[in-house]
All heavy atoms as TSV, in Angstrom:
chain	resi	resn	atom	element	x	y	z
A	1	MET	N	N	78.750	-115.905	-18.811
A	1	MET	CA	C	79.323	-114.793	-18.060
A	1	MET	C	C	79.897	-113.730	-18.993
A	1	MET	O	O	79.781	-112.552	-18.736
A	1	MET	CB	C	80.400	-115.350	-17.123
A	1	MET	CG	C	80.990	-114.314	-16.214
A	1	MET	SD	S	79.755	-113.778	-15.044
A	1	MET	CE	C	80.702	-112.709	-14.050
A	2	LYS	N	N	80.516	-114.177	-20.100
A	2	LYS	CA	C	81.115	-113.246	-21.046
A	2	LYS	C	C	80.042	-112.364	-21.693
A	2	LYS	O	O	80.250	-111.180	-21.898
A	2	LYS	CB	C	81.895	-114.014	-22.105
A	2	LYS	CG	C	82.667	-113.136	-23.037
A	2	LYS	CD	C	83.503	-113.958	-23.987
A	2	LYS	CE	C	84.313	-113.048	-24.880
A	2	LYS	NZ	N	85.128	-113.802	-25.816
A	3	SER	N	N	78.881	-112.967	-22.000
A	3	SER	CA	C	77.782	-112.214	-22.594
A	3	SER	C	C	77.256	-111.172	-21.614
A	3	SER	O	O	76.889	-110.070	-22.019
A	3	SER	CB	C	76.662	-113.164	-22.998
A	3	SER	OG	O	75.571	-112.445	-23.477
A	4	ASN	N	N	77.227	-111.501	-20.331
A	4	ASN	CA	C	76.757	-110.579	-19.310
A	4	ASN	C	C	77.697	-109.374	-19.201
A	4	ASN	O	O	77.247	-108.233	-19.074
A	4	ASN	CB	C	76.642	-111.298	-17.971
A	4	ASN	CG	C	75.850	-110.515	-16.968
A	4	ASN	OD1	O	75.142	-109.582	-17.326
A	4	ASN	ND2	N	75.972	-110.879	-15.714
A	5	LEU	N	N	78.992	-109.618	-19.271
A	5	LEU	CA	C	79.971	-108.534	-19.215
A	5	LEU	C	C	79.850	-107.634	-20.435
A	5	LEU	O	O	79.915	-106.408	-20.321
A	5	LEU	CB	C	81.388	-109.109	-19.114
A	5	LEU	CG	C	82.525	-108.088	-19.066
A	5	LEU	CD1	C	82.401	-107.216	-17.820
A	5	LEU	CD2	C	83.860	-108.794	-19.100
A	6	LYS	N	N	79.633	-108.226	-21.597
A	6	LYS	CA	C	79.448	-107.452	-22.823
A	6	LYS	C	C	78.204	-106.565	-22.718
A	6	LYS	O	O	78.227	-105.397	-23.107
A	6	LYS	CB	C	79.328	-108.393	-24.015
A	6	LYS	CG	C	79.201	-107.695	-25.340
A	6	LYS	CD	C	79.133	-108.703	-26.470
A	6	LYS	CE	C	78.915	-108.013	-27.791
A	6	LYS	NZ	N	78.823	-108.971	-28.894
A	7	THR	N	N	77.141	-107.107	-22.166
A	7	THR	CA	C	75.909	-106.333	-21.981
A	7	THR	C	C	76.136	-105.160	-21.046
A	7	THR	O	O	75.660	-104.047	-21.310
A	7	THR	CB	C	74.796	-107.239	-21.425
A	7	THR	OG1	O	74.607	-108.337	-22.313
A	7	THR	CG2	C	73.498	-106.487	-21.261
A	8	ILE	N	N	76.858	-105.373	-19.981
A	8	ILE	CA	C	77.132	-104.298	-19.024
A	8	ILE	C	C	77.983	-103.211	-19.667
A	8	ILE	O	O	77.704	-102.014	-19.519
A	8	ILE	CB	C	77.802	-104.865	-17.759
A	8	ILE	CG1	C	76.809	-105.720	-16.980
A	8	ILE	CG2	C	78.350	-103.742	-16.877
A	8	ILE	CD1	C	77.420	-106.498	-15.839
A	9	ILE	N	N	79.006	-103.607	-20.404
A	9	ILE	CA	C	79.888	-102.625	-21.049
A	9	ILE	C	C	79.122	-101.819	-22.090
A	9	ILE	O	O	79.250	-100.586	-22.153
A	9	ILE	CB	C	81.112	-103.324	-21.657
A	9	ILE	CG1	C	82.017	-103.833	-20.546
A	9	ILE	CG2	C	81.876	-102.387	-22.583
A	9	ILE	CD1	C	83.157	-104.698	-21.014
A	10	LEU	N	N	78.304	-102.484	-22.903
A	10	LEU	CA	C	77.505	-101.760	-23.897
A	10	LEU	C	C	76.485	-100.836	-23.232
A	10	LEU	O	O	76.230	-99.726	-23.721
A	10	LEU	CB	C	76.815	-102.745	-24.833
A	10	LEU	CG	C	77.728	-103.448	-25.831
A	10	LEU	CD1	C	76.952	-104.495	-26.622
A	10	LEU	CD2	C	78.387	-102.458	-26.752
A	11	SER	N	N	75.915	-101.260	-22.128
A	11	SER	CA	C	74.971	-100.416	-21.393
A	11	SER	C	C	75.661	-99.166	-20.856
A	11	SER	O	O	75.105	-98.058	-20.926
A	11	SER	CB	C	74.343	-101.183	-20.242
A	11	SER	OG	O	73.612	-102.267	-20.713
A	12	LEU	N	N	76.854	-99.325	-20.331
A	12	LEU	CA	C	77.603	-98.163	-19.839
A	12	LEU	C	C	77.966	-97.217	-20.974
A	12	LEU	O	O	77.923	-95.986	-20.803
A	12	LEU	CB	C	78.857	-98.624	-19.101
A	12	LEU	CG	C	78.617	-99.322	-17.763
A	12	LEU	CD1	C	79.923	-99.902	-17.230
A	12	LEU	CD2	C	77.994	-98.367	-16.767
A	13	LEU	N	N	78.308	-97.760	-22.136
A	13	LEU	CA	C	78.609	-96.928	-23.296
A	13	LEU	C	C	77.391	-96.120	-23.730
A	13	LEU	O	O	77.487	-94.919	-23.992
A	13	LEU	CB	C	79.110	-97.794	-24.448
A	13	LEU	CG	C	79.385	-97.062	-25.758
A	13	LEU	CD1	C	80.547	-96.094	-25.588
A	13	LEU	CD2	C	79.649	-98.046	-26.860
A	14	VAL	N	N	76.238	-96.769	-23.765
A	14	VAL	CA	C	75.004	-96.076	-24.139
A	14	VAL	C	C	74.673	-94.979	-23.129
A	14	VAL	O	O	74.302	-93.853	-23.505
A	14	VAL	CB	C	73.829	-97.072	-24.271
A	14	VAL	CG1	C	72.497	-96.360	-24.357
A	14	VAL	CG2	C	74.033	-97.953	-25.484
A	15	MET	N	N	74.833	-95.264	-21.850
A	15	MET	CA	C	74.563	-94.249	-20.824
A	15	MET	C	C	75.513	-93.061	-20.958
A	15	MET	O	O	75.106	-91.912	-20.805
A	15	MET	CB	C	74.666	-94.854	-19.428
A	15	MET	CG	C	73.487	-95.727	-19.073
A	15	MET	SD	S	73.480	-96.250	-17.350
A	15	MET	CE	C	74.831	-97.402	-17.316
A	16	ALA	N	N	76.769	-93.325	-21.271
A	16	ALA	CA	C	77.741	-92.242	-21.446
A	16	ALA	C	C	77.381	-91.387	-22.660
A	16	ALA	O	O	77.456	-90.154	-22.605
A	16	ALA	CB	C	79.144	-92.808	-21.593
A	17	LEU	N	N	76.954	-92.020	-23.741
A	17	LEU	CA	C	76.572	-91.263	-24.935
A	17	LEU	C	C	75.324	-90.426	-24.681
A	17	LEU	O	O	75.254	-89.262	-25.069
A	17	LEU	CB	C	76.357	-92.208	-26.112
A	17	LEU	CG	C	77.612	-92.847	-26.684
A	17	LEU	CD1	C	77.247	-93.891	-27.731
A	17	LEU	CD2	C	78.535	-91.802	-27.261
A	18	TRP	N	N	74.326	-91.008	-24.038
A	18	TRP	CA	C	73.111	-90.254	-23.735
A	18	TRP	C	C	73.389	-89.131	-22.731
A	18	TRP	O	O	72.821	-88.053	-22.837
A	18	TRP	CB	C	72.020	-91.167	-23.190
A	18	TRP	CG	C	71.256	-91.899	-24.244
A	18	TRP	CD1	C	71.212	-91.621	-25.564
A	18	TRP	CD2	C	70.420	-93.029	-24.036
A	18	TRP	NE1	N	70.415	-92.513	-26.201
A	18	TRP	CE2	C	69.903	-93.399	-25.299
A	18	TRP	CE3	C	70.065	-93.770	-22.932
A	18	TRP	CZ2	C	69.046	-94.468	-25.470
A	18	TRP	CZ3	C	69.212	-94.830	-23.110
A	18	TRP	CH2	C	68.700	-95.176	-24.361
A	19	GLY	N	N	74.243	-89.400	-21.784
A	19	GLY	CA	C	74.577	-88.387	-20.788
A	19	GLY	C	C	75.330	-87.211	-21.379
A	19	GLY	O	O	75.240	-86.087	-20.883
A	20	SER	N	N	76.067	-87.459	-22.451
A	20	SER	CA	C	76.831	-86.373	-23.073
A	20	SER	C	C	76.020	-85.612	-24.121
A	20	SER	O	O	76.502	-84.621	-24.674
A	20	SER	CB	C	78.096	-86.936	-23.723
A	20	SER	OG	O	77.756	-87.761	-24.818
A	21	LEU	N	N	74.802	-86.035	-24.386
A	21	LEU	CA	C	74.006	-85.409	-25.435
A	21	LEU	C	C	73.707	-83.939	-25.149
A	21	LEU	O	O	73.927	-83.074	-26.008
A	21	LEU	CB	C	72.700	-86.173	-25.633
A	21	LEU	CG	C	71.750	-85.572	-26.669
A	21	LEU	CD1	C	72.360	-85.636	-28.047
A	21	LEU	CD2	C	70.417	-86.282	-26.626
A	22	PHE	N	N	73.194	-83.633	-23.972
A	22	PHE	CA	C	72.798	-82.254	-23.660
A	22	PHE	C	C	73.962	-81.274	-23.751
A	22	PHE	O	O	73.852	-80.244	-24.425
A	22	PHE	CB	C	72.132	-82.193	-22.281
A	22	PHE	CG	C	71.645	-80.832	-21.915
A	22	PHE	CD1	C	70.501	-80.311	-22.493
A	22	PHE	CD2	C	72.340	-80.056	-21.002
A	22	PHE	CE1	C	70.054	-79.041	-22.163
A	22	PHE	CE2	C	71.909	-78.790	-20.665
A	22	PHE	CZ	C	70.755	-78.278	-21.246
A	23	PRO	N	N	75.111	-81.554	-23.122
A	23	PRO	CA	C	76.226	-80.611	-23.258
A	23	PRO	C	C	76.722	-80.481	-24.697
A	23	PRO	O	O	77.097	-79.388	-25.126
A	23	PRO	CB	C	77.329	-81.194	-22.372
A	23	PRO	CG	C	76.701	-82.220	-21.535
A	23	PRO	CD	C	75.432	-82.623	-22.174
A	24	MET	N	N	76.692	-81.566	-25.459
A	24	MET	CA	C	77.153	-81.504	-26.850
A	24	MET	C	C	76.200	-80.684	-27.707
A	24	MET	O	O	76.632	-79.946	-28.605
A	24	MET	CB	C	77.313	-82.903	-27.444
A	24	MET	CG	C	78.440	-83.692	-26.851
A	24	MET	SD	S	80.027	-82.889	-27.117
A	24	MET	CE	C	80.584	-82.693	-25.449
A	25	VAL	N	N	74.915	-80.773	-27.443
A	25	VAL	CA	C	73.943	-79.961	-28.190
A	25	VAL	C	C	74.157	-78.480	-27.868
A	25	VAL	O	O	74.148	-77.632	-28.766
A	25	VAL	CB	C	72.500	-80.407	-27.880
A	25	VAL	CG1	C	71.488	-79.400	-28.394
A	25	VAL	CG2	C	72.225	-81.763	-28.482
A	26	LYS	N	N	74.380	-78.169	-26.611
A	26	LYS	CA	C	74.635	-76.781	-26.234
A	26	LYS	C	C	75.912	-76.264	-26.885
A	26	LYS	O	O	75.979	-75.112	-27.322
A	26	LYS	CB	C	74.724	-76.635	-24.706
A	26	LYS	CG	C	73.391	-76.779	-24.017
A	26	LYS	CD	C	72.466	-75.672	-24.459
A	26	LYS	CE	C	71.143	-75.761	-23.744
A	26	LYS	NZ	N	70.209	-74.734	-24.197
A	27	LEU	N	N	76.948	-77.098	-26.944
A	27	LEU	CA	C	78.177	-76.705	-27.635
A	27	LEU	C	C	77.916	-76.499	-29.125
A	27	LEU	O	O	78.471	-75.590	-29.745
A	27	LEU	CB	C	79.269	-77.752	-27.437
A	27	LEU	CG	C	79.951	-77.783	-26.085
A	27	LEU	CD1	C	80.885	-78.986	-26.002
A	27	LEU	CD2	C	80.714	-76.506	-25.840
A	28	GLY	N	N	77.080	-77.346	-29.704
A	28	GLY	CA	C	76.719	-77.205	-31.115
A	28	GLY	C	C	75.968	-75.920	-31.382
A	28	GLY	O	O	76.187	-75.254	-32.404
A	29	TYR	N	N	75.068	-75.544	-30.469
A	29	TYR	CA	C	74.367	-74.256	-30.614
A	29	TYR	C	C	75.360	-73.107	-30.657
A	29	TYR	O	O	75.229	-72.188	-31.462
A	29	TYR	CB	C	73.394	-74.027	-29.457
A	29	TYR	CG	C	72.125	-74.856	-29.483
A	29	TYR	CD1	C	71.252	-74.828	-28.406
A	29	TYR	CD2	C	71.799	-75.662	-30.564
A	29	TYR	CE1	C	70.089	-75.577	-28.404
A	29	TYR	CE2	C	70.638	-76.410	-30.574
A	29	TYR	CZ	C	69.794	-76.361	-29.492
A	29	TYR	OH	O	68.643	-77.093	-29.506
A	30	GLY	N	N	76.341	-73.155	-29.789
A	30	GLY	CA	C	77.345	-72.100	-29.757
A	30	GLY	C	C	78.225	-72.117	-30.999
A	30	GLY	O	O	78.554	-71.071	-31.557
A	31	ALA	N	N	78.605	-73.295	-31.463
A	31	ALA	CA	C	79.494	-73.410	-32.623
A	31	ALA	C	C	78.825	-72.928	-33.902
A	31	ALA	O	O	79.482	-72.347	-34.766
A	31	ALA	CB	C	79.947	-74.855	-32.785
A	32	PHE	N	N	77.519	-73.158	-34.010
A	32	PHE	CA	C	76.807	-72.759	-35.215
A	32	PHE	C	C	75.973	-71.493	-35.024
A	32	PHE	O	O	75.140	-71.159	-35.868
A	32	PHE	CB	C	75.912	-73.903	-35.700
A	32	PHE	CG	C	76.688	-75.104	-36.157
A	32	PHE	CD1	C	76.706	-76.255	-35.392
A	32	PHE	CD2	C	77.412	-75.077	-37.334
A	32	PHE	CE1	C	77.426	-77.368	-35.796
A	32	PHE	CE2	C	78.132	-76.183	-37.755
A	32	PHE	CZ	C	78.140	-77.328	-36.977
A	33	ASN	N	N	76.197	-70.793	-33.925
A	33	ASN	CA	C	75.502	-69.536	-33.622
A	33	ASN	C	C	73.984	-69.681	-33.702
A	33	ASN	O	O	73.296	-68.885	-34.344
A	33	ASN	CB	C	75.974	-68.412	-34.545
A	33	ASN	CG	C	77.422	-68.075	-34.338
A	33	ASN	OD1	O	77.905	-68.082	-33.207
A	33	ASN	ND2	N	78.126	-67.794	-35.420
A	34	ILE	N	N	73.452	-70.702	-33.044
A	34	ILE	CA	C	72.012	-70.943	-33.033
A	34	ILE	C	C	71.443	-70.356	-31.752
A	34	ILE	O	O	71.862	-70.701	-30.652
A	34	ILE	CB	C	71.707	-72.452	-33.109
A	34	ILE	CG1	C	72.219	-73.009	-34.434
A	34	ILE	CG2	C	70.227	-72.720	-32.937
A	34	ILE	CD1	C	72.115	-74.509	-34.549
A	35	SER	N	N	70.473	-69.478	-31.900
A	35	SER	CA	C	69.820	-68.864	-30.752
A	35	SER	C	C	68.836	-69.859	-30.142
A	35	SER	O	O	68.110	-70.550	-30.864
A	35	SER	CB	C	69.077	-67.603	-31.186
A	35	SER	OG	O	68.282	-67.107	-30.144
A	36	SER	N	N	68.786	-69.920	-28.830
A	36	SER	CA	C	67.871	-70.863	-28.173
A	36	SER	C	C	66.416	-70.434	-28.302
A	36	SER	O	O	65.512	-71.186	-27.956
A	36	SER	CB	C	68.236	-71.017	-26.699
A	36	SER	OG	O	68.142	-69.780	-26.046
A	37	SER	N	N	66.155	-69.250	-28.841
A	37	SER	CA	C	64.784	-68.804	-29.044
A	37	SER	C	C	64.338	-68.982	-30.494
A	37	SER	O	O	63.181	-68.720	-30.821
A	37	SER	CB	C	64.641	-67.333	-28.642
A	37	SER	OG	O	65.470	-66.534	-29.464
A	38	SER	N	N	65.217	-69.434	-31.367
A	38	SER	CA	C	64.894	-69.624	-32.776
A	38	SER	C	C	64.502	-71.079	-33.031
A	38	SER	O	O	65.353	-71.941	-33.249
A	38	SER	CB	C	66.091	-69.237	-33.651
A	38	SER	OG	O	65.799	-69.494	-35.000
A	39	VAL	N	N	63.204	-71.335	-33.026
A	39	VAL	CA	C	62.707	-72.699	-33.176
A	39	VAL	C	C	63.094	-73.313	-34.528
A	39	VAL	O	O	63.528	-74.462	-34.566
A	39	VAL	CB	C	61.171	-72.750	-32.949
A	39	VAL	CG1	C	60.617	-74.129	-33.238
A	39	VAL	CG2	C	60.849	-72.323	-31.531
A	40	PRO	N	N	62.978	-72.594	-35.651
A	40	PRO	CA	C	63.386	-73.216	-36.919
A	40	PRO	C	C	64.858	-73.631	-36.943
A	40	PRO	O	O	65.191	-74.705	-37.467
A	40	PRO	CB	C	63.116	-72.138	-37.963
A	40	PRO	CG	C	62.087	-71.266	-37.353
A	40	PRO	CD	C	62.366	-71.289	-35.884
A	41	ASP	N	N	65.734	-72.821	-36.374
A	41	ASP	CA	C	67.153	-73.179	-36.331
A	41	ASP	C	C	67.393	-74.413	-35.461
A	41	ASP	O	O	68.200	-75.285	-35.807
A	41	ASP	CB	C	67.993	-72.012	-35.808
A	41	ASP	CG	C	68.086	-70.871	-36.795
A	41	ASP	OD1	O	67.826	-71.093	-37.992
A	41	ASP	OD2	O	68.424	-69.755	-36.362
A	42	ILE	N	N	66.689	-74.486	-34.347
A	42	ILE	CA	C	66.828	-75.641	-33.450
A	42	ILE	C	C	66.334	-76.912	-34.139
A	42	ILE	O	O	66.983	-77.960	-34.065
A	42	ILE	CB	C	66.054	-75.399	-32.133
A	42	ILE	CG1	C	66.750	-74.300	-31.328
A	42	ILE	CG2	C	65.935	-76.667	-31.321
A	42	ILE	CD1	C	65.972	-73.846	-30.118
A	43	LEU	N	N	65.202	-76.827	-34.842
A	43	LEU	CA	C	64.681	-77.991	-35.548
A	43	LEU	C	C	65.604	-78.418	-36.689
A	43	LEU	O	O	65.794	-79.618	-36.933
A	43	LEU	CB	C	63.275	-77.711	-36.083
A	43	LEU	CG	C	62.187	-77.575	-35.019
A	43	LEU	CD1	C	60.868	-77.192	-35.664
A	43	LEU	CD2	C	62.042	-78.856	-34.240
A	44	MET	N	N	66.192	-77.459	-37.382
A	44	MET	CA	C	67.119	-77.790	-38.461
A	44	MET	C	C	68.368	-78.467	-37.903
A	44	MET	O	O	68.867	-79.443	-38.473
A	44	MET	CB	C	67.497	-76.536	-39.247
A	44	MET	CG	C	68.328	-76.829	-40.468
A	44	MET	SD	S	67.506	-77.856	-41.691
A	44	MET	CE	C	66.322	-76.727	-42.331
A	45	PHE	N	N	68.872	-77.969	-36.785
A	45	PHE	CA	C	70.037	-78.579	-36.138
A	45	PHE	C	C	69.718	-80.006	-35.716
A	45	PHE	O	O	70.520	-80.923	-35.920
A	45	PHE	CB	C	70.473	-77.723	-34.948
A	45	PHE	CG	C	71.719	-78.199	-34.272
A	45	PHE	CD1	C	72.938	-78.163	-34.923
A	45	PHE	CD2	C	71.678	-78.666	-32.974
A	45	PHE	CE1	C	74.092	-78.596	-34.297
A	45	PHE	CE2	C	72.827	-79.095	-32.336
A	45	PHE	CZ	C	74.041	-79.063	-33.002
A	46	ALA	N	N	68.529	-80.218	-35.144
A	46	ALA	CA	C	68.118	-81.562	-34.732
A	46	ALA	C	C	67.981	-82.481	-35.940
A	46	ALA	O	O	68.384	-83.644	-35.890
A	46	ALA	CB	C	66.800	-81.501	-33.966
A	47	SER	N	N	67.433	-81.952	-37.042
A	47	SER	CA	C	67.280	-82.798	-38.227
A	47	SER	C	C	68.633	-83.188	-38.798
A	47	SER	O	O	68.821	-84.323	-39.243
A	47	SER	CB	C	66.427	-82.100	-39.284
A	47	SER	OG	O	67.103	-80.971	-39.798
A	48	TYR	N	N	69.610	-82.292	-38.779
A	48	TYR	CA	C	70.958	-82.644	-39.230
A	48	TYR	C	C	71.554	-83.741	-38.347
A	48	TYR	O	O	72.177	-84.672	-38.847
A	48	TYR	CB	C	71.888	-81.428	-39.224
A	48	TYR	CG	C	71.647	-80.453	-40.344
A	48	TYR	CD1	C	71.794	-79.087	-40.136
A	48	TYR	CD2	C	71.283	-80.872	-41.613
A	48	TYR	CE1	C	71.588	-78.188	-41.148
A	48	TYR	CE2	C	71.069	-79.977	-42.634
A	48	TYR	CZ	C	71.220	-78.633	-42.405
A	48	TYR	OH	O	71.020	-77.733	-43.412
A	49	ARG	N	N	71.355	-83.633	-37.049
A	49	ARG	CA	C	71.876	-84.664	-36.137
A	49	ARG	C	C	71.254	-86.023	-36.430
A	49	ARG	O	O	71.945	-87.046	-36.463
A	49	ARG	CB	C	71.590	-84.288	-34.681
A	49	ARG	CG	C	72.445	-83.186	-34.151
A	49	ARG	CD	C	72.262	-82.965	-32.648
A	49	ARG	NE	N	71.270	-83.791	-32.022
A	49	ARG	CZ	C	70.196	-83.337	-31.391
A	49	ARG	NH1	N	69.982	-82.058	-31.280
A	49	ARG	NH2	N	69.345	-84.161	-30.835
A	50	PHE	N	N	69.926	-86.059	-36.657
A	50	PHE	CA	C	69.253	-87.323	-36.932
A	50	PHE	C	C	69.677	-87.902	-38.275
A	50	PHE	O	O	69.839	-89.114	-38.413
A	50	PHE	CB	C	67.732	-87.158	-36.872
A	50	PHE	CG	C	67.206	-87.010	-35.481
A	50	PHE	CD1	C	66.451	-85.914	-35.126
A	50	PHE	CD2	C	67.466	-87.969	-34.514
A	50	PHE	CE1	C	65.968	-85.774	-33.836
A	50	PHE	CE2	C	66.985	-87.840	-33.216
A	50	PHE	CZ	C	66.235	-86.741	-32.888
A	51	ILE	N	N	69.845	-87.057	-39.281
A	51	ILE	CA	C	70.282	-87.537	-40.592
A	51	ILE	C	C	71.681	-88.135	-40.496
A	51	ILE	O	O	71.945	-89.229	-41.014
A	51	ILE	CB	C	70.230	-86.403	-41.630
A	51	ILE	CG1	C	68.777	-86.071	-41.967
A	51	ILE	CG2	C	70.996	-86.776	-42.893
A	51	ILE	CD1	C	68.601	-84.812	-42.793
A	52	ILE	N	N	72.576	-87.439	-39.827
A	52	ILE	CA	C	73.951	-87.935	-39.690
A	52	ILE	C	C	73.982	-89.243	-38.911
A	52	ILE	O	O	74.654	-90.202	-39.313
A	52	ILE	CB	C	74.852	-86.862	-39.047
A	52	ILE	CG1	C	75.038	-85.701	-40.022
A	52	ILE	CG2	C	76.197	-87.443	-38.641
A	52	ILE	CD1	C	75.680	-84.476	-39.415
A	53	SER	N	N	73.233	-89.313	-37.816
A	53	SER	CA	C	73.239	-90.559	-37.033
A	53	SER	C	C	72.589	-91.697	-37.819
A	53	SER	O	O	73.041	-92.840	-37.732
A	53	SER	CB	C	72.544	-90.359	-35.689
A	53	SER	OG	O	71.180	-90.044	-35.878
A	54	GLY	N	N	71.563	-91.410	-38.601
A	54	GLY	CA	C	70.948	-92.439	-39.439
A	54	GLY	C	C	71.900	-92.957	-40.499
A	54	GLY	O	O	71.941	-94.160	-40.781
A	55	LEU	N	N	72.680	-92.055	-41.088
A	55	LEU	CA	C	73.672	-92.481	-42.072
A	55	LEU	C	C	74.764	-93.342	-41.433
A	55	LEU	O	O	75.215	-94.326	-42.027
A	55	LEU	CB	C	74.299	-91.261	-42.748
A	55	LEU	CG	C	73.384	-90.480	-43.691
A	55	LEU	CD1	C	74.062	-89.202	-44.151
A	55	LEU	CD2	C	72.971	-91.341	-44.861
A	56	ILE	N	N	75.165	-92.981	-40.226
A	56	ILE	CA	C	76.186	-93.773	-39.525
A	56	ILE	C	C	75.667	-95.168	-39.210
A	56	ILE	O	O	76.360	-96.169	-39.437
A	56	ILE	CB	C	76.656	-93.051	-38.244
A	56	ILE	CG1	C	77.443	-91.794	-38.620
A	56	ILE	CG2	C	77.490	-93.975	-37.366
A	56	ILE	CD1	C	77.738	-90.886	-37.450
A	57	VAL	N	N	74.439	-95.269	-38.721
A	57	VAL	CA	C	73.853	-96.576	-38.411
A	57	VAL	C	C	73.669	-97.392	-39.687
A	57	VAL	O	O	73.951	-98.598	-39.721
A	57	VAL	CB	C	72.514	-96.414	-37.658
A	57	VAL	CG1	C	71.763	-97.730	-37.565
A	57	VAL	CG2	C	72.750	-95.847	-36.281
A	58	SER	N	N	73.215	-96.744	-40.769
A	58	SER	CA	C	73.040	-97.452	-42.037
A	58	SER	C	C	74.371	-97.971	-42.564
A	58	SER	O	O	74.456	-99.104	-43.052
A	58	SER	CB	C	72.395	-96.525	-43.075
A	58	SER	OG	O	71.109	-96.162	-42.662
A	59	ALA	N	N	75.411	-97.151	-42.496
A	59	ALA	CA	C	76.737	-97.584	-42.950
A	59	ALA	C	C	77.249	-98.733	-42.091
A	59	ALA	O	O	77.819	-99.697	-42.615
A	59	ALA	CB	C	77.711	-96.413	-42.909
A	60	PHE	N	N	77.029	-98.661	-40.791
A	60	PHE	CA	C	77.458	-99.734	-39.888
A	60	PHE	C	C	76.778	-101.048	-40.257
A	60	PHE	O	O	77.430	-102.086	-40.358
A	60	PHE	CB	C	77.141	-99.346	-38.434
A	60	PHE	CG	C	77.511	-100.400	-37.436
A	60	PHE	CD1	C	78.831	-100.597	-37.077
A	60	PHE	CD2	C	76.536	-101.186	-36.844
A	60	PHE	CE1	C	79.183	-101.568	-36.153
A	60	PHE	CE2	C	76.867	-102.159	-35.926
A	60	PHE	CZ	C	78.203	-102.346	-35.582
A	61	CYS	N	N	75.476	-101.001	-40.486
A	61	CYS	CA	C	74.742	-102.213	-40.843
A	61	CYS	C	C	75.149	-102.715	-42.230
A	61	CYS	O	O	75.209	-103.924	-42.455
A	61	CYS	CB	C	73.238	-101.961	-40.798
A	61	CYS	SG	S	72.601	-101.743	-39.139
A	62	LEU	N	N	75.439	-101.818	-43.150
A	62	LEU	CA	C	75.857	-102.215	-44.485
A	62	LEU	C	C	77.191	-102.953	-44.440
A	62	LEU	O	O	77.359	-103.990	-45.086
A	62	LEU	CB	C	75.972	-100.986	-45.390
A	62	LEU	CG	C	76.400	-101.240	-46.827
A	62	LEU	CD1	C	75.296	-101.982	-47.569
A	62	LEU	CD2	C	76.705	-99.926	-47.515
A	63	PHE	N	N	78.124	-102.436	-43.653
A	63	PHE	CA	C	79.425	-103.077	-43.559
A	63	PHE	C	C	79.381	-104.395	-42.784
A	63	PHE	O	O	80.215	-105.255	-42.980
A	63	PHE	CB	C	80.459	-102.129	-42.946
A	63	PHE	CG	C	80.826	-101.018	-43.870
A	63	PHE	CD1	C	80.720	-99.705	-43.450
A	63	PHE	CD2	C	81.276	-101.260	-45.154
A	63	PHE	CE1	C	81.058	-98.658	-44.297
A	63	PHE	CE2	C	81.618	-100.233	-46.013
A	63	PHE	CZ	C	81.497	-98.935	-45.594
A	64	ARG	N	N	78.398	-104.536	-41.921
A	64	ARG	CA	C	78.250	-105.795	-41.179
A	64	ARG	C	C	77.439	-106.812	-41.961
A	64	ARG	O	O	77.219	-107.914	-41.526
A	64	ARG	CB	C	77.593	-105.553	-39.828
A	64	ARG	CG	C	78.518	-104.906	-38.841
A	64	ARG	CD	C	77.887	-104.819	-37.486
A	64	ARG	NE	N	77.293	-106.088	-37.085
A	64	ARG	CZ	C	77.662	-106.796	-36.038
A	64	ARG	NH1	N	78.619	-106.348	-35.273
A	64	ARG	NH2	N	77.072	-107.913	-35.719
A	65	LYS	N	N	76.919	-106.412	-43.098
A	65	LYS	CA	C	76.116	-107.291	-43.975
A	65	LYS	C	C	74.837	-107.760	-43.292
A	65	LYS	O	O	74.374	-108.866	-43.511
A	65	LYS	CB	C	76.926	-108.501	-44.438
A	65	LYS	CG	C	78.240	-108.168	-45.062
A	65	LYS	CD	C	78.069	-107.668	-46.451
A	65	LYS	CE	C	79.451	-107.542	-47.074
A	65	LYS	NZ	N	79.567	-106.599	-48.088
A	66	GLU	N	N	74.265	-106.895	-42.448
A	66	GLU	CA	C	73.000	-107.232	-41.801
A	66	GLU	C	C	71.910	-106.323	-42.323
A	66	GLU	O	O	72.162	-105.193	-42.730
A	66	GLU	CB	C	73.116	-107.059	-40.288
A	66	GLU	CG	C	74.051	-108.058	-39.647
A	66	GLU	CD	C	74.134	-107.877	-38.139
A	66	GLU	OE1	O	73.316	-107.124	-37.582
A	66	GLU	OE2	O	75.007	-108.502	-37.534
A	67	LYS	N	N	70.684	-106.814	-42.266
A	67	LYS	CA	C	69.559	-106.013	-42.697
A	67	LYS	C	C	69.209	-104.997	-41.609
A	67	LYS	O	O	69.353	-105.261	-40.430
A	67	LYS	CB	C	68.338	-106.883	-42.970
A	67	LYS	CG	C	68.498	-107.749	-44.188
A	67	LYS	CD	C	67.232	-108.527	-44.427
A	67	LYS	CE	C	67.400	-109.406	-45.650
A	67	LYS	NZ	N	66.190	-110.185	-45.909
A	68	ILE	N	N	68.714	-103.838	-42.033
A	68	ILE	CA	C	68.238	-102.835	-41.089
A	68	ILE	C	C	66.784	-103.155	-40.778
A	68	ILE	O	O	65.917	-103.049	-41.633
A	68	ILE	CB	C	68.369	-101.408	-41.658
A	68	ILE	CG1	C	69.817	-101.114	-41.981
A	68	ILE	CG2	C	67.786	-100.392	-40.699
A	68	ILE	CD1	C	70.017	-99.793	-42.665
A	69	ALA	N	N	66.546	-103.599	-39.571
A	69	ALA	CA	C	65.224	-103.984	-39.073
A	69	ALA	C	C	64.319	-104.214	-40.209
A	69	ALA	O	O	63.251	-104.257	-40.381
A	69	ALA	CB	C	64.702	-102.960	-38.097
């Protein structure tokens, strides 16, 4: 039962993070003055987001002493 509750809580956390993605990206466009018609700027912003999230996941796995897939 405890494992089931943990799964539900983690699922809700993931849904909350995914649900907040679109508004946060729009806020990021405004904060960094990125025009929604400038494809190179949008791709660069997306690449920065992926690099940062990859570094966070790598650091998390490093501190947990687990291998990354």
